[in-house]
N, C-alpha and C positions, 0 to 999 in steps of 0.2 A: 250235256249237249243233247240236242234233239235230233232224232233220226231224220235224215233227209226224206222229203216227201216222195221224191222220185225213186223208182226201183232201178237196179242195175240192168243195163241192156243185156239181153241174153246173148251169149256167145257159144260157139261149139265147144264141147269139152270131150276129149282133151284138145288143147290148143295145137293147131297144125303147124309144122315147121313153115317158116316164112312169115308167121304172124309177128306182131310187134309187142314186145314187153316193155311197159313204161316203168322206169325205176325212179322213185323220188329220192334225191340225194346223189351227190357226185363224188363221193370219196372212194377209198381203195376197195371197200367191200363191194360197191357198185361196179368198180373196174373189174374185179375178179369174177363177179357174177355175169357181167357182160361178155367176158371172154368165154365163160362156160356156155352161155346162151348161143354165141356165135358157132361154137363147135357142134351144137345140136341143131343148127339151121334156123335159129331165131334172130330177129333184128331187135335192137334195143334203143330206146329213146330215153335220154336222161333229162330230168327236171331238177334244176338246182340254181340257187341264186348267186353262188360264188363265181368269181372270175376264173379261178383255177379249179379244174375238175379232172382228177385222174380217171374217173369213169368215162367222161365225155371223150377223152382221147381215144378210146377203143370202141365207142358206140357208133351207131348209124345216124343218130340225130340227137340234137340237144336243144332244150328250151332253157334259156337263162332268164329267170323272172323271180319276183318275190313270192314267198309262200302264199300270200293272201291276194295275189293278182288273179281275180276271178276270170278275166278274159283269157289270160295265159293258161290257167287251169282248164278252162273249157276247150281251148284249142288243143292242149295236150291230150285230153280225154278223147277227142275226135281222132287223134293220130295214132292211138295205141289200141290194143285188143284186151290187155289186162294190165292192172297197176299193182306195183308192190313198192317197197321202200327198203333202203339199205342202212338206215340208222333210225333210232327211235325218237329223235328230237324233231322230226317233221311234225308240224302242227296237226293234231288230230282233226281239227276243223277243216283243214285243206283236204285231207284224205277223205273226210266224210262227204265233201262236195263232189269229189270224183266218184264216190260210191254210187251216186245217183245216175252216173253215166256209163260206168264200166265196172266189171268185177274187180274188187280190190282184195288182194290176198297177201298177207293176213288182213283181216277186217280192221276198219278204223276203231272198232270197239276194243279189239285186242291191243292195238297200239295205245289207245287212251289208258287202258288198264295198267300198262307197263311203264307209262311216262311218269307216274307219280309213285314215289317209293312207299308212301303211306297206303294208297289204294292197293298197290301190289302186295304189300305184306298182309293187309287185311284179307285179300283174296286167298292168299296161300294159307293163312291160318283158318279161314272158314272151311277149307278142304281137309283140315286136320293135319296139315303138314307143318312141321316146326320151323321157326326162324329164330334169330337172335331176339332177345327182349327189346321192345321199342316203345316209344311214346311220341305222340304228336307234339310239335312245338310251333306255336304261332307268334310268340313274343318272348321277351326276356323273362318275365315272370313265369311263363310256361316252361322255359328251359330250366329255371331254378327248380321248379316243381318236379320236372322230369328227372333231373339229376338226383333229387332227393329220393325218387322212387326207384331208379335203376342203379344208382351208385356210380362211383368212379373206379377205374377209368371208363370212358365212354367216347363215342364219336358222334358228332353232330353233322348231319348231311342235309343239303337242300333237298326238298321233295322232288324237284324237277331240274332238268338240264345239267345235272352233274355227271361227269364221266372221267375216267383216267385220273382219279384223285381230285378232280376239281369240285368246288362247292362243298368242301369237307373241312372240319376242324376237330382235332383231337382234344379231349379234356382229360388231363392227367390225374393221377391218383393223389398227387401231392400239391401243396400250395393253397393259397386262399381260394375258398369255394366260390365266392361271388365274383372275384376277379377273373377266375378261369371261365365262368359262365359268360361274363361280359366280353372277354377277349374272343371266345368262340363265336358268340352271336355277331360280333363286329366282323369277324372273318368272312361270314356268309352274308354280310350286309343286311342282316335282318330278314332274309327271305323266309317264307314258310318252310319248315324243316321237320326233320324227324331225328330223335335221339336214339341211338342204338347202344345197347350194352355190349361189352366185349365178350367174345366167345373163346373158350379154351379149346382150340382145335389142333389136330395133328397135321392136317393138310387142307388145301382148297382144291376142289375139283369142279369140273363143269361137264354137263351132258348137253349135246345138241340133238334135238328130236325134230323129225320131219313128219308132217301130217298133210295128206293131200285132200282136196275137196271130196274125193271119193271115200275118204275115211281110212285109208291105209296109213300105218304109222311105222316108222323105222327110227332107231336110235343109233347114234355113234357112241362108241364106248367112252367112258369117262376119261377126260384128260386131267392131269395133275398140274396145277398152276402155281407159279411164284411171281411175286410183284417186286418192282423196284420203283421207289418214289411214287407209289400209288398207281403205277402203270404196269400192265401185264408184261413180264419179262420173258419167262420161259413157260412153255407147255410141253408136257411129256406124255407119251403113250408107249406102253401101258402105264397107267397110274399105279402107284405102289399102295394099293388097297386090296382088301380081301374080296373074293368073289361075292360074298354076301353083301358087302358095302356097295360094290359095283351094281349088283342087281337092284338094291334098294334105290340107288341114285337114278337108275333107268326107270324104275317104277314111278318115282316121283315125277320125272320129266314127262312120262307118258300121261300120268294123271292130269298134270297141268295142261298139256296140249289138248286132251280130250275135253276137260272142263271149260276151256276157253274157246272151244270150237276152232282151233287153229287151222289155218290153211297156209302152209309155208314152213318156215323154220322157227324154232324157239330154242334159245340158249339159256340154260338154267345153271347159274353159279351156286355152289353149295360149299358148306363147311362139313368136314368129317371131325366130330368131336372125339375127345380122348375116351369117352365112355361108349363110343360106337354108334352115335346117332348121326343122321344126315339132316342138316338144316339148310333151308334155302336162303341164299343171300340176295341175289337179284336175278331178274330175267330180262331177256332182250329178244324181241320177235323178228329176228333177222340172222344172217350169217354172223359169226362171232370170231374174234381174234383167236380164241383158244382152239378153234377148229381149223386153223390154217394148215396144221400138220397133214390134214386129209388130202390136200392138193397133190401131194407127192407120195403119200403112204397108205392111201385107202383105195379100195376098188372103185368107189364113187366119192368124189370130193363133196364137201359141204356146199360148194357153189353149184355144182351140177345137181345135187339133191334139191337145193333151193329152187332152181329153175324147173326141175321135174315137178315139185310140189305146186308151184305157182301155175304151171301149165296143165296140171292134173294129168300128168303122165305116170306110168308105173314107177314107183320109187326104186332107186338103185340099191345095190348091196353096199352098206357102209363099212364092211369089215376092214380092219387094219391088215395090210399086207406085210409090213415090216415095223419094227420098233422105230420111233421117231422122237426127235427133240426139236421143237420150234423155238427160235429166239427172235424177238422183235428187234429191229434196228431202229433205234430212237435217236433223233438228233444227229450228232456227229458220228454215231456208229456206222453210218452209211459210208464213211471214208474207208472202211475195211473191205469194201466190195471186191477188190482185186485178190486179197488174201483168201476171202471166202470162196471165190471162183477157183482157186487153186486146190481147195479141199476135194478129195475124190468122191465123197458121198454127201456133199452139201448142195442143196438146191436153193438158189438165190432168187428172190422176188423183190423187185424194186417198183415203187408206186408212181414214179414219174413226177414227183413233187419238186418244185423249182428251188426251194430254199430249206435247208436243214435248220430247225430251231429246237431249242431245249424242250423235251417232252413231246416232240412231234414224231409220229410214226412214219418213217421214210421207206420201210420195207421190212422183210423178214427173211430168215434163212431156216430151212428145215434140214437137219442132219439125220440121215437114214442109218439105222443099225448101229447107233452109237453105244458105247459101253455104259455101264452103270455110273450114275453121277451122285454127288453129295446130296443127302436128303434135304428136302425143303423144310424150313422151320417157320411155322405160321406166326404172325405177329398180332393176330386177333383183330385186325383193322377192318377187314372186309372191303378194303379199298379196291 
C-alpha cells in the first residue's frame, strides 16, 4: 500500500476533553471504549457498516456506511479530532485514507502489519522473538510441501480475517496424508493461508501494552487464558506463571510496541512452553477480550488506558487491585444473567446484542477474589 500523499492535520496534543474520538468498528470493544471516553469527558463517533452496533448505542454520533465509501470517510474525518479502531479487520486502505486528514492511532501501518498472519509472524521473528514454526501456503501443492516440512499435527489458518476459531482447519497426525491436506484446504476455501506447527505448551497468556504518542509505555500483567471451541472462554489474573516468565512476556510486549511505533493498545497472545520459553502467537492493536478483567479489577481499565493513549494523556496505573476471573458469555450463556447477578462478587457486562447465536459473544462476567480453579490444559491449537 502506498502512503497517502496528504499529511495528517495537526491537532493539539494531548486531546482536550470535549474533543471527538472517531472509532472505526461498532462492536462491544467500541462500546466499552466509548463508555470509558464518556467518563473522561470525550465524545465518540462510531463508523461501522452493520445495522446493529453495540458501540453506537452509547456513542454521541454514528456513521453507517461501507468501509470503502470515500464520501462517508471524508465526512467522518471532518467530524472527529482523532481516529482509532476497535477491531483489526477494518480495511487498512480505509484507515490510510483517514490518515491524510486526521491523526490515526494506532497507525494504519500497524493495522496492516497485524492483519496478515504471515506478515505478523515474519515481523516477530525479525525482532528475534520466537513463534510456532510456520510456512506460507498459497495452494494445495504448497500445503502438501508445508506439511512435509513441519509435520503433523498442524493447523492451517487463513492469513486474514480469521478470529474466534474461524478460518482454521486442524490436520491430525493420523490418516491419509493427502486426504487430510485436501480436506483442510477445502475448509478454508483455498484462501491464502499459513500452516503452523503445534506447540507443546503449559498455558496460554496474553499481555496488553499501552504506548502513547509521547512514548510512555505501560503493561497490564499477563492474563492466563483458556479457550472453548476456538473462542476465549476464561481469563484469569494472576496467571499461574513464574515471575521470570511474566517479566519475559512483558518484555516481549514492550519490544513489539516500540518496534511498531504503537500509539494505542497492543494485545500480544503468547504460549508458555514446557521448557520455559515464551512464544508469540498473535497480536491485535486494540483492546482485547483477555483484558476485560481490568474493567472491574484494575486501577485503570484497558478501555480507559486505550482512550488515554489515543488522546496522548498520561497513561494510567494498570495494577491489579484484586484477583479476578473473567468468563465470556457466548450464545445461550446469556440466559444465566439473573443467576450471575445474584452472585455477591460477580460483575456482569452485557453488550446489548439483539440475538444470541452459537459462538456469538453476548457479554462477560468478572468474578472478583475467586478461589483457585482447576489448571488450564493447553491443546496446542493457538486458536
